[in-house]
Residue, then its C-alpha position, 0 to 999 in steps of 0.5 A: m562865267n562859262c556854264l557848268s557841264q552837268s557832271w559839275k552840277l552833279y559833283l557840287t551838290e556833294t560835299m567835296k574839297f579841293k586838294l593841291e601838294i607841291n615838294m619843293d625840296n629840288s633845285a627847280f625851287e632855287d628861286a622857290g615864289t619864282e616855280l611856284a608860281r609858274i608851277l600854279t598858274r599851270a594848276v589854275e590852267r588847268l583847271r580854267d580848260l576844264s570842262d568835263f569833271n568826269e575827264f579829270t577823275k580819269r586824268s586823278p591826280g592831277v601830276l604838278r611838274d617842276i620847269n625840268g619837269n619833275a613830279v613834285g605834286q599832285l592835285y585832286f578832289v576828294k568826295e566826302 
């Protein structure tokens, strides 16, 4: 397991939620299971490669794209 950066450690001490939304109403989802798995795999890769939370928040919300390049969702963190 990788060590968390200081910015992640500070952020994780606060109450937070991770949200992910995907709209599946276009032709890329004709094989819904395959396309959804592809998008979720890409989202996991983005989060795994993230070493600095502040870097993510500059790009947040993270746009999720289907196989055709269309924006179909987003992922983001919410402080409460």
